[in-house]
N, C-alpha and C positions, 0 to 999 in steps of 0.2 A: 502528339502532346501527351505528357505523363498525368496520370490521375493521381489525386491525392490518397494518400496511404489510408483506407478505412481505420477508424476509431482513434488516428494518432492524438488529435485534438483532445478526443475524450480521455486517453491515456495521460497525456499531461496534465489536464484539469485534476484528475483523480490523483496523481502523484502530488501536484501540488499541495492538494487539500489534505492528503493524507500526512503530509510532513507538518501543516498548519495546526491540523487537528490530533496532531500525534500524542498530545498530552491526555487526550480523551480517547474512549473506547472506540470513539468512530473513525479516528485514523486507522485502526487495525482493519477495519470493514473495507474502507476505501482504498487502502493499499492492496488488499488481497483481490479485490474487483479490477483494479489498475493492473495487477500483474497477470490475472487470468485473459484480460481484453488485450494486453499487451504480448502475450505468446499467441493469441490468435491471429494478430496483425503481424507478428514476425514471421509466423509460418507463410502469411499470403504474400510478404515481401521476398522471403526466400524462394517462393516458385516461380517468381517472375521479376529479377531484379531491376531490369531497366523501365517496368511498367508504370512503377510507382514513383512518388516524391514524397519528402516528410519523414524520412527515417529517423533523422536526427531529432525532430520533435518526438516521435514514439519511442527511440531509446533513452532520451532524456525523462520522459514521463515514466517509463520502466525502470529505470534505476531510481527515480525518487519513490515509486511506489515501493519498492523492496526496501528502501531506507524508511520510509514512513510505517511499514509494516513489522519491522524490527523494532523501531521506536515503541509503537503501539503495544507490541507483545512483550516488551520490556516493561511498559507502563502498566499493563494486567498483572504481570508476576508482581510488580511492587506491589499493587493494591491486594493481591491475593495473600501476600506475606505479612503486610501490614494487618490486614483483616484478622488474619489467624492470630498474630502475636497480640493484637488487642483483644480478641475473643478470648483467647488463653488467659491473659491477664484479668478480665473481667470475672471468667470463670473462677479463677484461683481467690480472687478477692470475696466471692459470695461464698465461698466454701469455709 
């Protein structure tokens, strides 16, 4: 009987949450955690391919974590640029 792949459900939940919360800074953090747990579980699965089940769930969560990390990163860059523009504008109006 095959065992369930460790952290497959966790990676899937983290991937979904990183997409849902991608418009907040939380999505970036959850995506990074999902990617790191996904890599560890993929290595476990590759070491013994026939011993585990649930690779599809792990892979889906891993891909969603990557997408959520990218969306969260773009969101962070957007806010850094917006704050820099607003700060520069406020500074120029004061002088």
